Structure formats: C-alpha cells, structure tokens
C-alpha positions in Angstrom: 165.6 143.1 175.5 162.2 143.9 176.0 159.6 140.7 176.4 158.9 139.6 172.9 154.1 139.0 172.6 154.5 139.1 168.5 156.1 137.5 165.8 156.7 138.0 162.8 158.6 136.1 160.4 158.0 136.8 156.4 160.6 136.0 153.6 161.7 138.9 151.8 162.7 142.4 152.8 159.6 144.1 151.9 157.6 141.2 153.5 156.4 142.5 156.7 155.5 145.9 155.5 153.5 144.8 152.5 151.7 141.7 154.6 151.6 143.7 157.7 152.2 147.9 157.9 148.9 148.7 158.8 148.8 146.1 161.3 152.4 147.5 163.2 150.2 149.2 165.9 147.4 145.9 166.9 151.4 144.6 168.1 152.3 144.1 171.2 156.2 143.9 171.2 157.3 142.2 168.0 160.0 140.9 166.6 160.6 140.4 162.4 162.4 138.2 160.9 163.5 137.5 157.3 164.4 134.8 156.4 165.9 135.6 152.8 168.2 138.2 152.6 166.1 139.4 149.1 169.3 138.6 146.8 168.6 136.3 144.1 171.5 134.2 142.9 172.1 135.1 140.3 171.2 139.2 140.9 175.1 140.9 139.5 176.7 142.5 142.5 175.1 140.1 145.3 177.1 140.7 148.4 175.0 144.5 147.3 172.0 144.1 146.7 171.5 141.8 149.1 173.1 144.5 152.0 170.2 146.7 150.5 167.3 145.3 150.9 169.0 144.8 154.2 169.6 148.5 155.1 166.0 148.6 154.0 164.3 146.3 155.4 166.3 147.7 158.5 164.5 151.0 157.2 161.9 150.4 157.0 161.0 148.8 160.8 163.2 152.2 162.1 160.9 154.4 160.5 156.8 152.6 161.6 159.0 152.6 166.0 161.1 149.4 165.9 165.0 149.3 166.5 167.2 147.1 165.6 167.3 144.8 168.4 163.6 144.0 167.0 164.8 142.1 163.6 166.8 139.9 162.4 167.7 137.9 158.6 168.6 134.6 159.0 170.1 134.9 155.2 169.6 132.4 152.8 169.8 133.6 149.7 166.8 134.1 148.7 164.3 132.0 145.8 166.9 128.8 147.3 165.7 128.3 150.4 162.2 125.5 149.5 166.7 123.6 148.5 166.8 123.6 152.3 164.0 123.7 155.0 165.7 121.6 156.9 167.7 124.4 157.7 165.4 126.7 157.1 163.0 124.9 160.2 166.3 124.2 162.4 166.6 129.0 161.9 163.0 129.5 162.4 163.1 127.2 165.0 165.8 128.5 166.8 164.8 131.9 166.7 161.4 131.0 168.2 163.0 128.6 171.2 164.6 131.9 171.9 161.8 134.9 171.4 159.4 133.0 173.3 156.9 134.8 171.1 152.9 134.0 172.3 152.2 134.7 169.1 154.0 134.3 165.3 
C-alpha cells in the first residue's frame, strides 16, 4: 500500500461522505476507517443490514476514486460502541499505529 498521509475516522458508514466528501480532493493518500458496522442490534436482519452498509461504504469510496485497500471497518455494533470505550481506543490505536498517518 502507498504511504498514508491522511486518516479519516468516522462512526458510521456514510459519515465519511457527509462529513468530508467535499474535501476528498484535498486529501493526500487517505485511508478511511469506519468504527461501526452501521447496524443497530434491534434492526430486523441485522447481519444483512450491516452487510448492506459495508457495501455502501465501499461503493461510495470507490466512486470517489478510492479502492477497498484504503478502507477498513472496525465492526463495532452501531449505537453500542460507547459501552466498550477501551476496545474502541485499542482498535483505533492499532490502526493509527499500523498506518502512521500524518493527519487524522
């Protein structure tokens, strides 16, 4: 993988586009990390819903010109990440340590 300069971390699939989509062209060698799978526990067919959100995340970034190698989903259950902040900090820390972006 090419050097990572910019890391964008969002809570849910689609937050990357809503939060920074207009700035994508200014990002140099970005990597996108989505914390949750985008599916709350209470939705019917949660796994299918999470899979759909994952595909939407990949598709939106592919349309913007970024391949799947520039994306990662940490897979926390939507609306429950606050219940395990230690695991969140560890997971985000591992990604940042691995990628070593100059800006997050």
